[in-house]
N, C-alpha and C positions, 0 to 999 in steps of 0.2 A: 504494500500500500504506500502511496506517495501523496503528500499534500503539496500542491503548487498552484501558481496563478496561470490561468489560460486567457489568451486574448480572443475576443469575439471577432471572427473574420466574416461571418455571414449568419443571418438569421431570417429565414424567409418562410412564408406560408406556402404549403404544398398541397393541402387538402382542407376540408372543412374543420377548422379548429386545430389543424396539425401543422407543426413547424419543423423545419430542418435547421440546425445550428452547427456551424463549423468553428471549432476552437483550435487555436495554435498554442502548443506548449509541450511539456515533457511527457511523452506517451510511453516511455520505456517500461513502465510497470503494467501496461496492458499487454497481455500475453496470449489470450485466447478469445475466440468468438463466444459471445454470451455473457461476458463480464459487464459490469456497469460502473458508472462514475457517480459521485455524490456531490451535489452542488450546494454551496452556501449562498443564501440570498439575504440581503440586508433586511432587517426587521423580522426575520423568521427564525425561530429557535432551531428547528430541525432542518437538516440538509434535505435536498430532493434527489432521490435516486433515479437515474435515467440510464437505460441500457445503451450500449454502444452499437451504432449502426455500422460504422466503418472507422478505420484508423490507419495511419502510416507513421513514419518516423517523426513527423512534425505536427500532425493534426489528428484530432478525433472529431468525428461527426456523430451527432445524436439526432433522433427524430422523436418528438414528444407531442402529446395532445394536451390542450388547455382544459384542465379538469378542476382546478382550484386556484387559490390565491398564488401559490408558488409558481405554477406554470404560467399563470396570467402575467406575473411580473417578468418571467423569463421571456415570454413572447414579445414583450415591449422593448427589450434590450437590443440595440442595433450596434453598439460598440462598447468599449471598455474591457475590463477584466473580471474573471470569476475565480473565486477560491474553490478548488476542486480536489477531492480525493479520487485517485485513479487506481486501477488494478484491483478492484473489489470483486469478490465472488469467484466461484469456480465455474468456468464456462463449459462449453460442449467439448467432447473429446472425439477424435476421428480415429476409428479402428482400421487397421490395415486389412481386416477381413471384410470390411464393407465394400461392396462393388457398386451398389445403386442406392441412392439416398432420396427419401421423400421429406420435404420440408413443409410444415403446416403452420401458418401464422395467422393470428386473428387480430385485426386492428393494430394497436400499438405493440402487439406481440410480433409483428412482422420485422421491425428493425434489426434485432440481433441475428436474424437468419440470413441477412445480406452478406455480412463478412464471412459467416459460416459457409455460404454457397461458394464464395470465392475460394476458400481454403479447400473445400471438398473437390472443386474442379481442379485446383492445383495438384491435388493428390490423385487425380485420375479417375474420380468417381463420376458416375452418371447421376445427374441431379434433376429432380422435378420439384417445383414449388407450387403449393396451393395457398393463395393469399385470400383471406376472408374479411369482408367488410359489411357494414350495415346497408350502405347504398353507394351509388356511383360517386356522390359528392365526397365520400370518405376514402376513395381509392388513392393509394400512392405506392410508389416504388415498383410498379409493374414493369415499366419500360427499363428501369435499372436492372432488374433481374434478367429480363430478356436480353439486354445488352451484354450480360456476362456469358450468354449461351445456355441459360437455364430454360427448360420448358416450363412456362409459367401459366398457371390457371387461376383465374379470379372468380370468386363467388361473392354474391351479395344477398343478404337476407331478404331484401324486398324485390329482388330480380331486376333491378334497374340497370345492371351491368353484369356481363359474364353469366355464369351459371347461377340460377336461383337456388338459394339454400345456404348451407354451411360448408365448411371445409370438408367435413366428413362425407358430404354428398358428392364430392368429386374424386374420392379415392378409388372407386371401383374401376378396374381395368389397368391400374398403374402397377407396374412391377417394381418392387423395392425390397431390400433386405435389412434396412434400418431406417427409422424415421427420427426426425428432430422437430420439436414443436414448442411454440410459445404463444400465450394468449390468456384470456380470462379463464378462470377455473372451470366454469361449465363447459367451455370448449375443450379444455384439456381432458376432462372426464369423458367427453364424447369421443375424443381421439383415442383414449385408452381403451374404450370399449369396442371401437371400430377397427383396431389394428391387431395383427397377430404376430408381428415380429418384435424384437427388442427395440427400444427407443429411448430418447432422452427428452425430458420435459423441463422447460424453464418456467418457474413459478413467479407470479407477481405477488408481492406482499408488502404491507406497510412496515417500514423499518424505522427504528429509533436512531441507532448509531451507524449502521451500514457495514460494520466490520466485526460483529460477533460478541461485543461486550455486554450489550443490554439484555440479550435473550428475548427481545420483544417479538421476534419473528420465528420462534421455534415451532416445529411441526413434528408429528409422530411419523416414523417410518418403520419398516419391518426390521431395521437394524438399529432402532433406538431414536431418540430425539435428535433432530438436526436443525441448524439455523439456516434459514433461506439465504440470508445475506452472506454467510461465511462458508457453510458447507454446500450451499446451492449457489445461485438460484436453480442450477441444473441438477435434477435427480433422474436416475434411471428408472425405467418402467417397473423393473422387478422389485424395487424397494418401496414403491408408493402404496400408501394406505388411504383409501377414500372414506 
């Protein structure tokens, strides 16, 4: 974990209430897809955890949805610096045994799958992504996934774009030997029930500290209690208790 200042290079709206922010700073502690950063905002006691969409040696990109005071403040920032904790959480792991991967993301659960898709492709895997949203106005990142060379399918709950339904409605007919998913818990439960292979789940949870000290995000697993911020946010299918 590293605490440092990041410079805001870009902060733009990309969908209904959804923003993409590019930050320049020390990214050396970000080591795997699925990790998150924790942002300090003036006037707010708790930092805001946001998953990493993409990163390189100088920048980290996040995509977030305005859902409360913290993200509202974040959406209005066009320049300046932010105090950020980086390298938080355990991300996704890529197995040498995996040949074909299925990515399933729901809403703001889509962002951590983008960098994962890049790394899976670099590892020689075949990748299919199913991105789920409520409506056409909520859709983002589709073209970015396609630009990587990923077969990308979009579903919308209201049928206004892509396949009508949820991500699980688009699984049939897709061949894969491992899946990776992130999204709201009802979606994750549906993915758990609809899949037959091993898989990795990234959970969203309210966090106090973001690095395992406060125990506020503990959950039960088949192997004992785990902290979503420290031991997760990624858990494997075989350890999850619903």
